[in-house]
C-alpha positions in Angstrom: -15.1 13.0 18.2 -12.5 12.2 15.5 -13.3 9.6 13.0 -10.9 6.7 12.8 -9.7 6.1 9.3 -8.2 2.7 8.7 -8.7 2.4 4.9 -8.0 4.9 2.1 -7.9 4.9 -1.7 -5.4 6.9 -3.5 -4.0 7.2 -7.0 -0.3 7.4 -7.6 1.9 7.9 -10.6 5.7 7.6 -11.0 7.3 10.4 -13.0 7.6 10.2 -16.7 11.1 10.0 -18.2 12.3 13.1 -20.0 12.5 13.2 -23.8 15.8 12.9 -25.7 16.9 16.0 -27.5 17.4 16.5 -31.3 20.3 18.9 -31.7 23.4 19.4 -33.8 26.7 21.0 -32.9 26.9 24.6 -33.8 30.2 26.4 -33.7 31.9 29.2 -35.7 33.8 27.9 -38.7 32.2 24.4 -38.2 29.6 24.0 -41.0 28.2 20.5 -40.4 28.5 19.7 -36.7 27.5 16.2 -35.6 24.5 15.3 -33.4 24.9 16.4 -29.8 21.4 15.9 -28.4 21.4 14.8 -24.7 19.3 12.1 -23.0 16.2 12.8 -21.0 16.3 12.5 -17.2 14.8 9.6 -15.3 11.4 10.2 -13.7 10.9 10.3 -10.0 10.2 7.2 -8.0 7.2 6.7 -5.7 8.5 5.9 -2.3 6.7 4.7 0.8 8.1 5.6 4.3 6.8 4.5 7.7 6.3 7.6 9.8 6.1 6.8 13.5 4.3 10.0 14.2 1.3 8.9 12.2 -1.3 6.6 13.7 -4.2 6.7 11.2 -4.8 7.2 7.5 -6.7 10.5 8.1 -4.2 12.5 6.0 -5.3 10.7 2.9 -8.9 12.0 3.2 -7.8 15.5 2.0 -5.2 14.4 -0.6 -5.8 11.4 -2.7 -3.7 12.0 -5.9 0.1 11.7 -5.8 2.4 12.3 -8.8 6.2 12.1 -8.8 8.1 14.8 -10.7 9.0 13.9 -14.4 12.6 13.9 -15.6 13.7 16.9 -17.6 14.3 16.8 -21.3 17.8 16.5 -22.7 19.4 19.5 -24.2 22.2 20.3 -26.7 25.9 19.7 -26.1 25.2 16.2 -24.8 23.6 17.5 -21.7 21.3 15.0 -20.0 18.1 16.2 -18.4 17.9 16.3 -14.6 16.2 13.3 -12.9 12.8 13.9 -11.3 12.6 14.2 -7.5 11.2 11.1 -5.8 7.7 11.4 -4.3 7.7 10.3 -0.7 4.4 9.1 0.7 4.4 8.7 4.5 2.2 6.1 6.1 1.8 4.7 9.7 3.3 1.4 10.7 1.0 -1.5 9.9 -0.2 -0.2 6.5 -0.8 -2.8 3.8 -0.8 -1.4 0.2 -2.8 -3.2 -2.5 -3.3 -2.6 -6.2 -7.1 -2.1 -6.5 -7.3 -3.5 -10.0 -5.7 -6.9 -9.2 -6.0 -7.0 -5.4 -2.2 -7.8 -5.3 -0.3 -6.8 -2.2 2.5 -4.4 -3.1 3.8 -3.6 0.4 3.3 -4.4 4.0 4.9 -1.5 5.9 5.6 -2.8 9.4 8.9 -1.4 10.8 9.7 2.2 12.0 11.5 4.1 9.4 11.0 1.4 6.7 11.4 2.7 3.2 10.3 1.0 0.0 10.3 2.1 -3.7 6.7 1.3 -4.8 7.0 2.3 -8.4 10.1 3.3 -10.3 10.2 6.4 -12.5 10.2 6.2 -16.3 13.5 5.8 -18.2 14.7 8.9 -20.0 14.7 8.9 -23.8 17.9 8.8 -25.8 19.1 12.0 -27.6 19.8 11.9 -31.3 23.5 11.4 -30.6 22.8 7.8 -29.8 21.4 7.1 -33.3 24.5 8.3 -35.3 26.1 5.6 -37.4 28.7 5.8 -40.3 25.8 5.8 -42.8 23.4 7.9 -40.7 25.5 10.9 -39.6 22.8 13.4 -39.0 19.8 11.6 -37.3 17.0 14.1 -36.9 15.0 12.1 -34.4 15.3 11.1 -30.7 13.4 8.8 -28.3 10.8 10.1 -25.9 10.9 9.3 -22.2 9.1 6.3 -20.8 5.5 7.2 -19.8 4.1 5.9 -16.6 0.5 5.2 -15.8 -1.7 6.2 -12.9 -2.3 3.3 -10.4 -5.2 3.2 -8.0 -4.1 1.8 -4.6 -6.0 0.8 -1.5 -4.3 1.4 1.9 -5.4 -0.6 4.9 -4.1 0.1 8.4 -3.7 -2.8 10.8 -2.3 -2.1 14.2 0.9 -3.9 15.1 0.9 -4.8 18.8 1.9 -7.8 20.9 -1.1 -7.7 23.1 -4.6 -6.6 22.2 -7.2 -5.5 24.7 -10.6 -6.7 23.4 -14.1 -6.5 24.9 -17.4 -4.7 24.6 -17.5 -0.9 24.7 -17.2 0.8 28.1 -15.7 -2.2 30.0 -12.5 -0.3 30.9 -10.0 -1.2 28.2 -8.8 2.4 27.9 -8.5 2.8 31.6 -6.5 -0.4 31.9 -4.1 0.8 29.1 -3.5 4.0 31.0 -2.7 2.0 34.2 -0.2 -0.4 32.7 1.5 1.9 30.2 2.3 5.6 29.8 -0.4 6.0 27.2 -3.0 8.6 27.7 -6.1 7.5 25.8 -9.3 9.4 25.8 -11.5 8.0 28.6 -15.2 8.7 29.2 -18.3 6.9 30.4 -19.9 6.4 27.1 -19.7 3.8 24.3 -17.1 4.1 21.6 -15.0 6.6 23.3 -12.1 4.8 21.5 -12.5 4.9 17.8 -8.9 4.1 16.9 -6.4 1.7 18.5 -4.4 3.4 21.3 -0.9 2.0 21.7 1.2 1.8 24.8 4.5 0.1 25.8 4.8 -2.0 28.9 8.2 -2.4 30.5 7.8 -5.1 33.2 9.6 -8.3 34.3 12.5 -7.7 31.9 10.4 -7.4 28.8 9.1 -4.6 26.6 5.9 -5.2 24.6 3.3 -3.2 22.9 -0.3 -3.2 24.1 -3.2 -1.9 21.9 -6.6 -0.8 23.3 -8.7 -1.9 20.3 -12.1 -0.3 19.5 -15.1 -2.0 21.1 -17.0 -4.8 19.6 -20.7 -5.4 19.1 -22.7 -8.4 17.8 -22.5 -8.7 14.1 -19.0 -7.3 13.9 -17.8 -10.0 11.5 -20.5 -8.7 9.1 -19.3 -5.1 9.6 -21.9 -4.0 12.2 -20.8 -1.1 14.4 -17.0 -0.8 14.3 -16.9 -4.5 13.4 -14.3 -4.6 10.7 -12.3 -1.8 12.2 -12.2 -3.8 15.4 -11.4 -7.2 13.9 -8.8 -5.9 11.4 -6.6 -4.7 14.3 -7.0 -7.9 16.3 -5.5 -9.9 13.4 -1.9 -9.0 14.1 -1.8 -9.3 17.9 -0.1 -12.3 19.4 -2.1 -12.4 22.6 -5.6 -11.2 23.4 -6.5 -9.9 26.9 -10.3 -10.1 27.0 -11.5 -7.4 29.3 -14.9 -8.1 31.0 -17.0 -6.0 33.2 -17.2 -8.7 35.9 -19.6 -6.5 38.0 -22.1 -6.3 35.1 -22.4 -2.6 36.0 -24.4 -1.8 32.8 -26.8 -4.7 33.2 -24.6 -7.0 31.1 -23.7 -10.6 31.9 -19.9 -11.1 31.7 -20.3 -14.8 30.9 -22.6 -14.1 28.0 -20.3 -11.2 26.9 -17.3 -13.6 26.8 -19.2 -16.2 24.6 -20.6 -13.5 22.2 -17.3 -11.9 21.5 -15.6 -15.2 20.9 -18.4 -16.1 18.6 -17.6 -13.0 16.6 -13.9 -13.9 16.5 -14.7 -17.4 15.2 -16.6 -15.9 12.3 -13.8 -13.7 11.2 -11.0 -16.0 10.1 -9.0 -17.9 12.8 -9.1 -15.2 15.5 -10.7 -17.6 18.0 -7.5 -19.7 17.9 -5.5 -16.7 19.3 -4.1 -17.3 22.8 -6.4 -15.5 25.3 -6.4 -14.5 28.9 -9.2 -12.7 30.8 -8.9 -9.4 32.8 -12.0 -9.4 35.0 -12.3 -5.6 35.6 -14.3 -3.7 38.2 -13.6 -6.4 40.8 -14.0 -3.6 43.5 -17.7 -3.4 42.9 -20.0 -5.6 45.0 -21.7 -7.4 42.1 -18.4 -8.9 41.1 -18.4 -11.4 44.1 -21.3 -13.3 42.4 -20.1 -13.1 38.8 -16.5 -14.1 39.3 -17.1 -17.7 40.5 -19.6 -18.1 37.6 -17.0 -17.1 35.0 -14.3 -19.3 36.6 -16.7 -22.3 36.4 -17.6 -21.4 32.8 -13.9 -21.3 31.7 -12.7 -24.3 33.8 -10.5 -26.6 31.7 -10.1 -24.2 28.8 -6.6 -22.9 29.6 -7.8 -19.3 29.8 -6.5 -17.8 33.1 -8.6 -15.2 34.8 -7.1 -12.2 36.6 -9.4 -10.1 38.8 -8.4 -6.4 38.5 -9.7 -2.9 39.2 -8.6 -0.2 36.8 -10.3 2.4 39.1 -8.2 1.4 42.2 -5.2 0.1 40.2 -5.4 -3.3 41.9 -4.4 -6.8 40.6 -2.3 -5.8 37.7 1.1 -7.3 38.8 -0.1 -10.9 38.4 -1.7 -10.1 35.0 1.5 -8.4 33.6 3.6 -11.2 34.9 1.5 -13.8 33.1 1.7 -11.8 29.9 5.5 -11.6 30.2 5.6 -15.4 30.7 3.3 -16.2 27.7 4.6 -13.8 25.0 8.0 -15.5 24.4 6.2 -18.8 23.7 3.9 -17.3 21.0 4.8 -17.1 17.3 5.4 -13.7 15.7 2.3 -12.3 14.0 1.8 -13.5 10.4 3.3 -11.2 7.8 1.4 -10.5 4.6 3.4 -12.1 1.8 5.0 -9.3 -0.2 5.1 -9.6 -3.9 7.7 -7.9 -6.1 8.4 -4.2 -5.4 6.7 -3.1 -8.6 3.9 -4.4 -10.7 5.0 -4.4 -14.4 3.0 -1.7 -16.0 3.6 -3.2 -19.4 4.1 -7.0 -19.5 5.6 -6.8 -22.9 6.2 -3.3 -24.4 6.5 -4.8 -27.9 3.2 -6.7 -27.8 0.7 -5.6 -30.3 -2.5 -6.6 -32.1 -3.7 -6.1 -35.6 -7.5 -5.9 -36.4 -9.5 -4.9 -39.4 -11.9 -2.1 -38.7 -14.0 -0.9 -41.6 -11.6 0.1 -44.4 -8.4 0.3 -42.2 -6.1 -2.1 -40.4 -5.6 -0.9 -36.8 -2.4 -1.7 -34.8 -2.7 -1.4 -31.1 -0.3 -2.1 -28.3 1.4 -0.7 -25.1 4.4 0.6 -27.0 2.7 2.0 -30.1 2.5 5.6 -28.7 6.1 5.6 -27.7 7.2 4.3 -31.1 5.2 7.0 -32.9 6.7 9.7 -30.7 10.2 8.5 -31.6 9.7 9.2 -35.3 10.3 12.5 -37.1 7.9 12.0 -40.1 9.5 14.9 -42.0 12.9 13.1 -42.0 13.6 10.3 -44.5 16.2 8.6 -42.3 13.8 8.6 -39.3 11.0 7.1 -41.6 13.4 4.4 -42.7 14.2 3.6 -39.0 10.5 3.5 -38.3 9.9 1.0 -41.1 12.8 -1.2 -40.1 11.4 -1.2 -36.5 8.0 -2.3 -37.7 9.6 -5.2 -39.6 11.8 -6.2 -36.6 8.7 -6.3 -34.3 6.8 -8.4 -36.8 4.1 -5.7 -37.4 4.6 -5.8 -41.2 4.2 -9.6 -41.2 1.1 -9.4 -39.0 -0.5 -6.8 -41.3 0.2 -9.0 -44.3 -1.3 -12.0 -42.5 -4.4 -9.9 -41.7 -4.9 -9.2 -45.4 -3.2 -5.8 -45.8 -2.0 -5.0 -49.3 0.0 -2.3 -51.0 -1.7 1.1 -50.4 -4.2 -0.1 -47.7 -4.8 2.3 -44.8 -3.0 1.5 -41.5 -3.8 3.3 -38.3 -1.5 3.5 -35.3 -2.7 5.6 -32.4 -3.6 9.0 -34.0 -1.4 8.3 -37.1 -2.7 7.1 -40.4 -0.6 6.0 -43.4 -0.5 3.7 -46.4 0.8 0.1 -46.1 4.0 -0.3 -48.1 5.8 -3.6 -48.5 
């Protein structure tokens, strides 16, 4: 029996940008060619695509780490590096993607073929040709590509259907789905035959709508008992609930009590009890149904919940049920859409932000852009060192060090670099 997977955790990383190139033009009879280092290529994006052939998140059990290709480094003769190929992650319709660290919703993938860039690849670094000026004609340094971070994501699959068949296990939901649609769900006479929502399309009375046979419910589902959350999660997006009851009580159950217990579970899981509901009283062909049907009708009197006696075994009574569904659906609102936030979470809120702290005998500068700044410097080249010092002044690092008490000759640490403070 296949396990239904409706949540998954994965880590993804957009591609790093390629590094800029340090190069100088070399040609016969040309002694001092100018800088001709090309730029690095852009890293690959992480792209989500809805794949209509997928129905679960089972594929993510075997592969949980996804990295887009980095951009290639620039080369001489002003040649830019090739951009990294995008990484395409295919998901089933109804997948909600959240950032695990913040809980923020990044995407709600609902439509067939929907495509969304989840994270953009890193920018490529500039080659040394960009740093040539009238006074600095031979820059021996370039910029590295933008580095991207691993992000941990949580995927949650919620079935998207207009009509959800709900009810206790083994009441005939799968059989009803096979009768009213072309779907071929697994059907057997034991509980929890259905472990994932089976979807089918009904084309009747001038309308097309999607019906989902949702996994069976047990008491305590709102607290996660049995398939509880797997059941209730998929009910959330249906517009109309068809409550399937074993009206004959063929397994010793009372259909009236079953109706109340299931609605009790729905009430304890958000606002699901407010969802419009009709009852399919299944197994009406069995003798015990004659006594239970009037009891159920009396119990629901005045509650605007119509009851339709049906028999999935003999295929009787479904025309009135389908006609009522077709009448009600146009009057119901579309399922609530999870509010999407911007396509990409900023990996670095401010790349120039930094802190200065005193640790033992050294002043430590930390910040999201420190490593990239260090990588941009050729410490064996005087012009590159001058550019580094000017950049520290421009960003306010020198002033902040002075405010923290740093004086001439004091030790300053930035990432894995250590140098003396110079005014």
